[in-house]
C-alpha positions in Angstrom: 100.4 100.6 92.7 100.2 101.9 96.2 96.7 101.4 97.7 95.4 102.9 100.9 92.2 102.2 102.8 90.8 105.3 104.6 88.7 104.2 107.5 86.8 107.0 109.3 85.7 106.0 112.8 83.5 107.7 115.4 82.6 105.8 118.5 83.3 102.4 116.9 84.7 100.6 119.9 82.5 97.6 119.1 83.5 97.3 115.4 86.9 98.9 114.6 89.1 96.0 115.8 87.1 93.4 113.9 87.1 95.6 110.8 90.9 96.0 110.8 91.5 92.3 111.6 89.4 91.3 108.6 91.5 93.6 106.4 94.7 92.0 107.7 93.3 88.5 107.3 92.4 89.3 103.6 96.0 90.6 103.0 98.8 91.8 105.2 100.0 93.8 102.2 97.2 96.3 102.3 97.9 99.7 103.9 95.2 101.4 105.9 94.8 104.4 108.1 92.0 104.8 110.7 90.9 108.4 111.2 89.6 108.5 114.8 87.1 111.4 114.5 87.2 112.6 118.1 85.5 109.4 119.5 84.3 109.7 123.0 84.3 105.9 123.7 87.3 103.5 123.7 88.1 103.6 120.0 91.4 105.4 120.5 92.4 103.0 123.3 91.7 100.0 121.1 93.7 101.4 118.2 96.7 102.2 120.4 96.7 98.8 122.2 96.5 96.9 119.0 99.1 99.0 117.2 96.7 99.9 114.4 97.8 102.7 112.1 95.7 105.7 112.9 95.3 109.5 113.2 93.5 111.0 116.2 91.5 114.1 115.6 91.2 116.3 118.7 87.6 117.3 117.7 84.8 115.6 115.8 85.0 116.9 112.3 82.2 114.8 110.9 82.6 112.3 108.0 83.7 114.8 105.5 86.5 116.2 107.6 87.6 112.7 108.7 87.8 111.4 105.2 89.6 114.5 103.9 92.2 113.9 106.6 92.7 110.4 105.0 93.0 112.0 101.6 95.6 114.4 102.8 97.6 111.5 104.3 97.2 109.6 101.0 98.5 112.6 99.0 101.4 113.2 101.3 102.4 109.5 101.2 102.0 109.5 97.3 99.4 106.7 97.1 98.0 105.8 93.7 94.6 104.7 94.9 92.6 105.6 98.0 89.6 103.7 99.1 87.0 104.9 101.6 86.1 102.0 103.9 83.6 102.2 106.8 84.8 101.3 110.3 81.4 99.7 111.3 81.8 96.4 109.4 79.3 97.1 106.6 81.8 97.0 103.8 83.2 93.6 102.6 87.0 93.7 102.0 86.7 90.8 99.5 85.3 93.3 97.0 88.5 95.4 97.1 89.8 94.0 93.7 86.5 94.7 92.0 86.4 98.3 93.2 90.0 98.9 92.1 89.8 97.2 88.7 88.2 100.0 86.6 90.9 102.4 87.9 93.7 99.9 87.2 92.3 99.5 83.6 92.2 103.2 83.1 88.4 103.3 82.7 87.5 105.4 85.8 88.8 108.1 88.1 86.3 107.1 90.8 84.6 103.8 91.5 81.5 103.6 93.7 80.5 100.2 95.3 76.8 99.8 95.2 74.3 97.2 96.3 71.7 98.4 93.9 73.2 97.3 90.6 72.8 93.7 91.4 70.3 93.2 94.3 71.0 89.5 94.5 74.6 90.1 95.4 73.7 91.7 98.8 71.2 90.3 101.2 71.4 93.5 103.2 69.5 96.3 101.3 69.0 98.8 104.1 65.7 100.4 105.0 62.9 101.4 102.6 63.5 105.1 103.5 67.2 104.9 102.8 66.5 103.3 99.4 63.9 105.9 98.7 66.3 108.6 99.6 69.0 107.1 97.3 66.5 107.0 94.4 65.6 110.7 95.0 69.3 111.7 95.1 70.0 109.6 92.0 67.3 111.4 90.1 68.6 114.8 91.2 72.2 114.0 90.2 71.1 112.7 86.8 69.1 115.9 86.4 72.2 118.0 87.1 74.9 116.0 85.5 73.2 113.6 82.9 74.9 110.7 84.7 73.0 108.1 86.7 74.5 107.1 90.0 72.5 104.4 91.7 74.0 104.6 95.2 75.1 108.3 95.7 75.6 108.0 99.5 77.8 104.9 99.3 80.9 105.3 101.4 82.6 102.4 99.7 84.5 104.3 97.0 87.9 104.2 95.3 89.6 107.1 93.7 92.8 107.5 91.6 95.8 109.7 92.1 94.2 112.7 90.4 91.2 112.7 92.7 93.3 112.0 95.8 94.9 115.4 95.0 91.6 117.0 94.4 90.1 115.8 97.6 93.2 116.6 99.7 92.8 120.2 98.6 89.0 120.5 98.9 86.3 118.1 100.1 82.7 118.7 101.1 82.0 118.5 104.8 78.2 118.6 105.0 77.2 116.0 102.4 80.5 114.6 101.2 79.6 111.6 99.1 76.8 113.0 96.8 78.4 116.5 96.7 81.9 115.3 95.8 80.4 112.9 93.2 78.5 115.8 91.5 81.5 118.1 91.7 83.8 115.5 90.0 81.2 114.7 87.3 81.0 118.4 86.5 84.8 118.6 86.2 84.7 115.8 83.6 86.1 112.9 85.7 84.9 109.4 84.9 82.8 107.7 87.6 81.6 104.2 87.4 79.7 101.9 89.8 80.4 98.2 90.6 78.1 95.8 92.4 79.2 94.9 96.0 77.7 93.1 98.9 77.3 95.0 102.2 76.6 93.8 105.7 74.5 95.0 108.5 76.3 97.0 111.2 77.7 94.4 113.6 77.7 96.6 116.8 77.1 100.1 118.1 74.3 102.4 117.0 74.0 104.2 113.7 73.4 108.0 114.0 70.9 107.8 111.1 67.2 107.8 112.1 64.0 108.3 110.0 63.6 112.1 110.6 67.3 112.8 110.4 67.4 110.9 107.1 64.5 112.9 105.7 66.2 116.1 106.9 69.5 115.0 105.3 67.7 114.2 102.0 66.1 117.6 101.8 69.3 119.5 102.6 71.5 117.6 100.2 69.0 117.9 97.3 68.9 121.7 98.0 72.7 121.9 98.2 73.1 120.1 94.9 70.4 122.2 93.1 71.6 125.5 94.5 75.2 124.7 93.4 74.0 123.7 90.0 72.1 127.0 89.6 75.2 129.0 90.7 77.4 127.2 88.1 74.9 127.8 85.3 74.8 131.5 86.2 78.6 131.7 86.1 78.6 130.1 82.6 76.1 132.7 81.4 78.4 135.5 82.6 
């Protein structure tokens, strides 16, 4: 099995080296590709000086475009499993076997790492507003697909070869995690969640704020609902 970590990074000069070093300390056998999403800080310089495998995007494409670049790379290189892994130090590499296991056992096409299945496993639970937002999205996704996803915005996700090909061809750019999850559920792919521990961002500043989170929540709910209505109308025709 060829496994690839896809690491999107935008202005992660304070975190990216530490993130990559922890991966290498865990196992030198793990392949990873950092997608430098048009960073304006020293991210590119750090990647070059430390000879870390990376792709530089000339412009900032956002998380969706950056991650899809990773999937295109994984598809071109014929990887069996691709894992989205944040560059800010929040994801714990020690959970890599856990997140791959359902795919290796043939039980899932996508595995989402969530802190909400076993709250005792992760001291860092994010803010109240982020948890509230996840609950709202979880409700909407269940309403549209009959499947409960407890952490629909989690960026710690593994997909199999079939979904690598799907995402290399088409991947949402606006709200990639929840939209791609809903899309794959509608196509009949199997998605499961496993409990993981997550850490607080070790450096830098998150772009997510209270009002932007609220704005994000409203827009992604509307996007999912509108798409669901369109698909129902197509079925009727």
